[in-house]
C-alpha positions as CSV (number, residue, x, y, z in Angstrom):
1,M,-70.1,-86.5,60.7
2,A,-70.5,-83.0,59.3
3,Y,-67.9,-81.7,61.8
4,F,-65.4,-84.3,60.6
5,K,-65.9,-83.3,57.0
6,L,-65.5,-79.7,57.9
7,L,-62.4,-80.4,59.9
8,A,-60.9,-82.4,57.0
9,A,-61.6,-79.6,54.5
10,L,-60.1,-77.1,56.8
11,G,-57.0,-79.2,57.2
12,L,-56.7,-79.6,53.5
13,F,-57.0,-75.8,53.0
14,I,-54.3,-75.1,55.6
15,A,-51.9,-77.6,54.1
16,T,-52.5,-76.3,50.6
17,S,-51.9,-72.7,51.8
18,L,-48.7,-73.7,53.5
19,M,-47.4,-75.5,50.4
20,L,-48.2,-72.6,48.1
21,G,-46.4,-70.2,50.5
22,I,-43.3,-72.4,50.5
23,A,-43.3,-72.5,46.7
24,S,-43.6,-68.8,46.3
25,G,-41.1,-68.2,49.1
26,S,-38.3,-69.5,46.9
27,C,-38.2,-66.0,45.3
28,N,-38.5,-63.9,48.5
29,G,-42.3,-64.6,48.7
30,R,-43.0,-62.0,46.0
31,D,-45.0,-62.5,42.8
32,V,-45.3,-59.0,41.3
33,C,-42.3,-56.8,40.6
34,S,-41.1,-53.8,38.6
35,P,-38.1,-53.9,36.3
36,F,-37.2,-50.4,37.6
37,E,-36.9,-51.6,41.2
38,M,-33.3,-52.0,42.3
39,P,-32.5,-54.9,42.9
40,P,-35.5,-56.6,41.2
41,C,-37.6,-58.7,43.5
42,G,-35.5,-57.6,46.4
43,D,-32.6,-60.0,45.5
44,S,-30.7,-59.9,42.3
45,T,-29.0,-63.3,42.7
46,N,-32.0,-65.5,43.6
47,C,-34.8,-63.7,41.7
48,R,-35.4,-62.2,38.2
49,C,-38.2,-59.8,37.2
50,I,-39.7,-61.0,33.9
51,P,-41.8,-58.0,32.6
52,W,-45.4,-58.5,31.4
53,G,-45.5,-54.9,30.4
54,L,-43.1,-52.0,30.5
55,V,-43.4,-51.3,34.3
56,A,-44.8,-54.6,35.8
57,G,-43.6,-58.1,35.8
58,Q,-43.3,-61.4,37.7
59,C,-40.6,-62.5,40.1
60,T,-39.0,-65.8,38.9
61,T,-36.1,-67.9,40.0
62,P,-33.4,-67.6,37.3
63,R,-32.3,-71.2,37.6
64,L,-35.4,-72.4,35.8
65,P,-34.7,-73.2,32.1
66,S,-38.1,-71.7,31.2
67,V,-36.9,-68.2,32.2
68,A,-34.5,-67.9,29.3
69,K,-37.1,-69.3,26.9
70,R,-39.7,-66.8,28.2
71,I,-37.3,-63.9,27.6
72,Q,-36.5,-65.2,24.1
73,D,-40.1,-65.7,23.2
74,H,-41.4,-62.4,24.6
75,P,-42.2,-60.1,21.7
76,N,-40.8,-57.0,23.4
77,L,-37.8,-58.2,25.4
78,C,-34.5,-57.9,23.6
79,H,-30.8,-57.9,23.9
80,S,-30.0,-56.0,20.7
81,D,-31.6,-53.8,18.0
82,Q,-31.3,-56.6,15.5
83,E,-33.4,-58.9,17.8
84,C,-36.2,-56.2,17.7
85,F,-36.1,-56.2,13.9
86,Q,-36.3,-60.0,13.9
87,K,-39.2,-60.1,16.3
88,G,-40.9,-57.3,14.3
89,S,-41.8,-55.4,17.5
90,G,-39.6,-52.3,17.0
91,D,-36.4,-50.9,15.7
92,F,-34.6,-50.0,18.9
93,C,-33.7,-52.0,22.0
94,A,-33.9,-49.6,24.9
95,P,-32.1,-51.0,28.0
96,Y,-33.8,-50.8,31.4
97,P,-32.0,-48.3,33.6
98,N,-31.6,-51.1,36.2
99,P,-28.1,-52.7,36.0
100,H,-29.5,-56.0,37.4
101,I,-31.6,-56.5,34.3
102,H,-29.6,-57.7,31.3
103,Y,-32.2,-57.1,28.6
104,G,-34.2,-54.2,27.2
105,W,-37.6,-53.4,25.7
106,C,-38.2,-53.1,22.0
107,I,-39.4,-49.6,21.0
108,N,-40.8,-48.6,17.7
109,S,-39.3,-45.2,17.0
110,S,-41.6,-43.0,15.0
111,Y,-38.7,-40.7,14.1
112,T,-36.8,-43.6,12.6
113,N,-39.8,-44.8,10.7
114,N,-40.5,-41.4,9.3
115,Y,-36.8,-41.1,8.3
116,H,-36.8,-44.4,6.5
117,K,-40.1,-43.5,4.7
118,M,-38.6,-40.2,3.6
119,V,-35.2,-41.7,2.4
120,F,-36.6,-44.8,0.7
121,S,-39.6,-43.1,-0.9
122,R,-37.4,-41.2,-3.4
């Protein structure tokens, strides 16, 4: 009886592993990526790299509607300088040097901040 339970648990483990492998395989089987990698996630048409930080991110299928929302809701991802101002996370939208990534990273420029303080403090 114990062997049957062990065999059933092993079968369940193998089936789960195969199903998880197929789900992650929809994006070249990769989970972690770098926005500086060209093309991101190894394939620019089927995968997008959504950054967690400046140099590391997660490979995601671009067809999912949640991808656009994650980019929009991320405090540091931007399409323009104005978007950085609205999010309050910087004053400059620095684009990634990768042509496959169509957004940038909000940067708070200390030079610009010091300039504004100097000009508007008068």
